[in-house]
N, C-alpha and C positions, 0 to 999 in steps of 0.2 A: 504493499500499501506507499508506504514511505516512497519508493521509486517512482510511481505514479503522480504523486503530489509532486516531488520533485519535475517532474517533465512537465504537468499541469503548469505551476506556476514559472517556468521556463518558459514556455510556449509565447512566441511574438505575438502582437496583435490584443494580449489581456491585459484590461487596465488596472491600473496600481492596487485599486481597491481588491480586487478577487486575488491579483499575487499576493497581499497581505495578508488575506485571509488564507489562503493556502499554505503561506511563510508560517503565519501561526498555528497553523494545523499542525504541520509537519511539527514544529518545535514542540506542542503540547504532546503529540504523540509518542516522541522519544522521549520528552519527561517523567510519563507516566510510566513508561515501561521501564527507566532507570530508577524509579520511585520503588518498584518491584522487587528490585533487585537490592537496594539501598535498605529495606524491609527485611528481607530473608538474612543480609548480612548482620545487621542489627540485633535480628533473633538469635543468628548463630554464636555474636559476641557477646549474649545476655543481657543488652541493652531493649529491656521487652518497652522502656517508654519511649526510646527512640524510633522503636520498631511502627508503635502505634501513631507516632507524629508521621512517619512515612506515608504509612496506611490510611492518614485520614489527608494527606497531602494527594495521595494518587485518588482517592475517592472525590476530593475537592476539582484535579485537574481533569478527570471523568465527567465532573459536571462542565466544566469551561469548552470540552473536546464536543460535548453534545451542543453547546451553545453555541459554536464555529460552523459547527454541521448544520444546522440550523440557518445561520448566515450563508454559509456558502451555498446552501441548497436556492435559498431565495435569491441568492446574487446568479447561480447558474440557470435560472429560468429565463434569463435574458439572452445569454449565450448560446451559442449554437451548439447544442451538447454533443449532436450528430459527429459535427468537425472536430472536437476537442479529441473523441473517442478515438476516431480514426487517428487523428495523429500521434495517440499514444501507442496504439497498436504496431 
């Protein structure tokens, strides 16, 4: 998914708003994945309080991702989706 988002983000002809939505979504997806690893490592090190912190941050990141997806979905309604899909394939 991340590679497809990068391809969309780098696609010429996309306005800055769409590029920013895609960039923010990519960063949030990567960060959420890292929080899961950080949570596991904190648990393994016996730092349950820090593991819980990373868990809460991962959940909050998921909420931000959902909001970005909504914004992306509404923005893509104004873009030729078929053309974007063909350029990714």
